[in-house]
C-alpha positions in Angstrom: 11.2 2.1 26.7 8.3 3.8 24.8 6.4 1.5 22.4 7.4 1.9 18.8 5.0 3.8 16.5 3.6 2.9 13.1 1.9 5.3 10.7 -0.5 3.6 8.3 -2.6 5.2 5.5 -5.8 3.5 4.2 -6.3 2.1 7.7 -10.1 2.1 7.5 -10.5 -1.3 5.8 -8.7 -4.2 4.1 -4.9 -4.5 4.2 -4.5 -1.3 6.2 -6.8 -2.5 8.9 -5.2 -5.9 9.0 -1.8 -4.4 9.4 -3.0 -2.1 12.2 -4.3 -5.1 14.1 -1.0 -7.0 13.6 1.1 -4.1 14.8 -1.2 -3.5 17.7 -0.9 -7.2 18.7 2.9 -6.8 18.7 2.7 -3.9 21.2 3.0 -0.9 18.8 1.4 2.5 19.0 -0.8 3.3 16.1 -1.2 6.4 13.9 -4.1 5.6 11.6 -4.9 7.6 8.5 -8.0 7.5 6.3 -10.7 9.7 4.8 -13.4 7.7 6.6 -12.3 8.3 10.2 -15.6 7.1 11.5 -14.9 3.7 10.1 -11.6 3.5 11.9 -13.3 4.7 15.2 -15.9 2.0 14.8 -13.2 -0.7 14.2 -11.1 0.4 17.1 -14.1 0.1 19.4 -15.1 -3.3 18.1 -11.5 -4.6 18.2 -11.1 -3.3 21.8 -8.1 -1.2 20.8 -6.9 0.7 23.9 -7.6 4.5 23.5 -4.1 5.4 24.7 -2.6 3.2 22.0 -3.8 5.0 18.9 -4.6 8.3 17.2 -6.6 8.9 14.1 -5.8 11.4 11.4 -8.2 12.5 8.7 -6.5 12.8 5.3 -7.0 12.1 1.6 -3.6 11.0 0.2 -4.5 12.3 -3.2 -4.4 15.8 -1.7 -0.7 16.5 -1.1 -1.2 19.3 1.4 -3.7 17.2 3.3 -1.5 14.1 3.8 1.6 16.1 4.5 -0.3 18.0 7.2 -1.5 14.7 8.7 2.1 13.5 8.9 3.3 16.7 10.6 0.4 16.4 13.1 1.5 12.8 13.9 5.0 13.9 14.6 3.8 16.8 16.8 1.3 14.6 18.7 2.9 11.1 18.9 6.4 11.7 17.8 8.4 10.4 14.8 7.2 7.0 13.7 9.5 4.0 13.5 7.6 2.6 10.5 5.5 4.5 7.9 3.3 2.3 5.6 1.9 4.0 2.5 -0.9 1.6 2.0 -3.8 3.8 0.7 -4.6 3.0 -3.0 -7.4 2.7 -5.5 -8.0 0.1 -8.2 -10.4 0.9 -11.1 -10.6 -0.5 -14.6 -10.1 1.9 -17.5 -10.8 2.0 -21.3 -8.5 4.4 -23.0 -11.1 5.1 -25.7 -13.4 6.6 -23.1 -12.6 10.2 -22.3 -13.8 10.1 -18.6 -11.5 7.1 -17.9 -8.4 9.4 -18.6 -9.6 11.3 -15.5 -9.7 7.9 -13.6 -6.1 7.3 -14.7 -5.1 10.7 -13.4 -6.8 10.0 -10.1 -5.2 6.6 -9.8 -1.7 8.1 -10.2 -2.6 11.0 -7.8 -3.5 8.4 -5.1 -1.2 5.5 -5.7 2.0 7.4 -6.7 2.0 11.0 -5.7 0.1 10.1 -2.6 2.6 7.5 -1.6 5.5 10.0 -2.0 3.6 12.7 -0.1 2.9 10.1 2.7 6.7 9.6 3.1 7.6 13.3 2.8 7.0 14.5 6.3 9.2 11.8 7.8 12.2 11.3 5.4 14.5 14.1 6.7 13.8 13.4 10.4 14.3 9.7 10.0 17.6 10.3 8.1 18.7 12.6 10.9 17.8 10.0 13.5 19.5 7.3 11.4 16.7 4.8 11.5 13.2 4.0 10.3 11.3 2.0 7.7 9.3 3.5 4.8 7.0 0.8 3.4 5.4 1.1 0.0 2.5 -1.3 -0.8 2.9 -2.3 -4.5 1.2 -5.2 -6.2 2.0 -8.2 -8.4 0.0 -6.2 -10.9 3.2 -4.2 -11.3 4.9 -7.2 -13.0 3.0 -7.2 -16.3 0.1 -5.2 -17.7 -3.3 -6.7 -17.7 -6.1 -5.8 -20.3 -8.4 -3.1 -18.8 -6.2 -2.7 -15.8 -3.7 -0.2 -17.3 -4.2 2.5 -14.6 -3.6 0.1 -11.7 -0.8 -1.9 -13.3 1.1 1.2 -14.4 0.7 2.9 -11.0 1.9 -0.1 -9.1 4.9 -0.5 -11.4 5.6 3.1 -10.5 5.4 2.3 -6.8 8.1 -0.4 -7.3 10.4 1.8 -9.3 9.9 4.8 -7.0 10.6 2.8 -3.8 13.7 1.3 -5.5 15.0 4.8 -6.2 14.2 6.0 -2.7 16.0 3.0 -1.2 19.2 3.9 -3.0 18.9 7.5 -1.9 18.4 6.7 1.8 20.8 3.7 2.1 23.6 5.7 3.6 21.3 7.2 6.2 20.2 4.0 7.9 16.6 4.4 6.8 15.3 1.3 5.0 12.7 1.3 2.2 10.6 -1.8 2.0 8.5 -2.7 -1.0 5.7 -5.2 -0.3 3.8 -6.6 -3.4 0.6 -8.4 -2.4 -0.9 -11.0 -4.6 -4.7 -11.5 -4.4 -5.8 -10.6 -0.9 -9.4 -11.1 0.2 -10.5 -7.5 0.8 -13.2 -5.2 -0.4 -10.8 -4.1 -3.2 -10.7 -7.6 -4.7 -14.2 -9.0 -3.8 -15.8 -7.5 -6.9 -13.2 -8.9 -9.4 -14.7 -10.8 -12.3 -11.7 -13.1 -12.9 -9.9 -16.0 -11.1 -7.6 -15.0 -8.3 -4.9 -17.7 -7.7 -3.5 -18.1 -4.2 -6.1 -15.8 -2.7 -5.0 -15.0 0.8 -6.8 -13.8 3.9 -6.0 -10.3 5.0 -4.8 -11.4 8.5 -2.4 -13.9 7.0 -1.0 -11.3 4.6 -0.5 -8.9 7.6 1.4 -11.6 9.5 3.8 -12.1 6.5 4.1 -8.4 5.8 4.9 -7.7 9.5 7.8 -10.2 9.4 9.1 -8.7 6.1 9.0 -5.1 7.5 10.6 -6.2 10.8 13.4 -7.9 8.8 13.9 -4.7 6.7 13.8 -6.6 3.4 14.0 -4.5 0.3 11.3 -6.3 -1.7 8.9 -9.1 -1.1 5.9 -10.6 -2.9 3.2 -12.1 -0.6 2.2 -14.9 -0.8 5.5 -16.5 -2.0 3.6 -18.7 -4.5 2.5 -15.5 -6.3 6.1 -14.3 -6.4 7.1 -17.5 -8.2 4.2 -17.1 -10.7 5.1 -13.4 -11.2 8.7 -14.3 -12.1 7.4 -16.8 -14.6 5.0 -14.2 -16.1 7.9 -11.8 -16.5 10.0 -14.2 -18.6 7.2 -15.4 -20.8 7.7 -14.0 -24.4 5.3 -11.2 -25.3 3.5 -13.1 -28.0 2.7 -16.0 -25.6 1.7 -13.6 -22.8 -0.5 -11.5 -25.1 -2.3 -14.7 -26.3 -2.8 -15.9 -22.7 -4.5 -12.8 -21.5 -6.6 -12.2 -24.6 -10.2 -12.2 -23.7 -9.5 -12.2 -20.0 -12.3 -10.6 -17.9 -11.5 -7.0 -17.2 -11.5 -4.9 -14.0 -14.8 -3.1 -13.4 -14.7 0.5 -14.7 -16.0 3.4 -12.7 -19.8 3.2 -12.5 -20.0 -0.5 -13.4 
């Protein structure tokens, strides 16, 4: 039997790269997508990824035509994936009083939300016709409650959770599963510049192990690590006046240019 195929966006670093390594170790073929294709090439060489086990596709998920074309190219070159992971995302702090930060907000939604849907688009109909497949949206515990200065990221990830839930209901009769993974704090370039405490900080490889199991099981929703899931549920039920007081004065996410 042919090895299964996974399509991963944002595969040039961080969570995407860790997921690629985990799927490769399990015997999967890789379809790796990023803007920085040279970074993926360098990683594949350094990690001794067999040349016949992967293909690289250059795409910016914020450009709908670009990422849709990459998905179509994957199907034509490697076949229809068994798993598609919409992992690419950006996280930048904003201040709504600053005009240029409204553009940052728009770019965040274009990447984290429209880009996620566009990543899935080339595969949905074909997976439904086949009657199998997994579409994986990478959300965040930041989707649970808004954090000061982090409005763009929190709102976009809340959108990821709601969108994936909607898509899951649509595709349930087809046999295609939609999996929402919400990472807590993972030690990647995306979090290393944070100016605030990060409870239950997790290594990217450990996250990839847990995410691989969740995807393999076809769960509908999972927070990783589990401790962050418990904390997130507690945060959700805390009354607003207590939550607002708790986060007042909290260090904010760096804005663009900081």
